[in-house]
C-alpha positions in Angstrom: -14.0 -1.0 -17.7 -11.2 1.5 -16.8 -10.1 1.4 -13.1 -10.6 4.7 -11.2 -7.3 6.2 -10.2 -6.7 8.2 -7.0 -4.8 11.4 -6.7 -2.0 11.5 -4.2 0.0 14.4 -3.0 3.0 13.9 -0.8 4.4 17.1 0.6 7.7 17.1 2.5 8.4 20.4 4.3 11.7 19.4 6.1 13.5 16.2 7.0 10.7 14.8 9.2 7.5 16.7 8.4 5.5 15.0 5.6 1.8 15.4 4.7 0.0 12.7 2.6 -3.2 13.7 0.8 -5.4 11.2 -1.0 -8.1 12.8 -3.2 -7.6 16.0 -1.1 -8.1 14.2 2.2 -5.2 14.3 4.7 -4.4 10.6 5.6 -1.0 11.4 7.2 -2.0 10.4 10.8 -2.7 6.8 9.9 0.1 6.2 7.4 3.0 4.1 8.6 5.1 4.3 5.4 5.1 5.5 1.8 6.9 3.8 -1.1 6.9 5.3 -4.6 7.9 3.0 -7.5 8.4 3.9 -11.1 10.1 1.2 -13.2 11.0 1.9 -16.8 8.0 1.2 -19.1 5.6 0.7 -16.2 2.9 2.9 -14.6 4.2 4.6 -11.4 2.7 3.2 -8.2 2.4 4.5 -4.6 2.2 2.0 -1.8 1.0 3.3 1.6 1.2 1.1 4.6 -1.9 2.2 6.6 -3.0 1.7 10.2 -6.6 0.6 10.1 -9.0 0.2 13.1 -11.1 -2.3 11.2 -10.9 -4.0 7.8 -13.4 -6.3 6.2 -12.5 -8.1 2.9 -15.0 -10.0 0.8 -13.2 -11.9 -2.0 -12.9 -15.0 -4.0 -9.5 -16.6 -4.3 -7.1 -19.4 -3.6 -4.7 -20.1 -0.8 -1.2 -21.1 -1.9 1.0 -22.8 0.7 4.7 -22.9 -0.1 6.9 -25.4 1.6 9.8 -24.0 3.6 13.3 -25.4 3.2 13.4 -28.4 5.4 9.9 -29.6 4.4 7.8 -27.6 6.9 4.7 -25.8 5.7 4.6 -22.1 6.1 1.5 -20.5 7.6 -0.1 -17.1 7.3 
């Protein structure tokens, strides 16, 4: 099954005024940062750090704990 893609528009009017649209909806107010990445031979990606009031995640997965130098376990 093909993954649905979102349409993003990032409009910069001057050095500090930027508008971010996702599927036509303005999400600028809650966006903390935007990163655009396009490596050779790969699909371009946009990463938006977003301020959320609430977030619920339902998933299956595994927790991987890596040991820090000095033998202490890292948390988080």
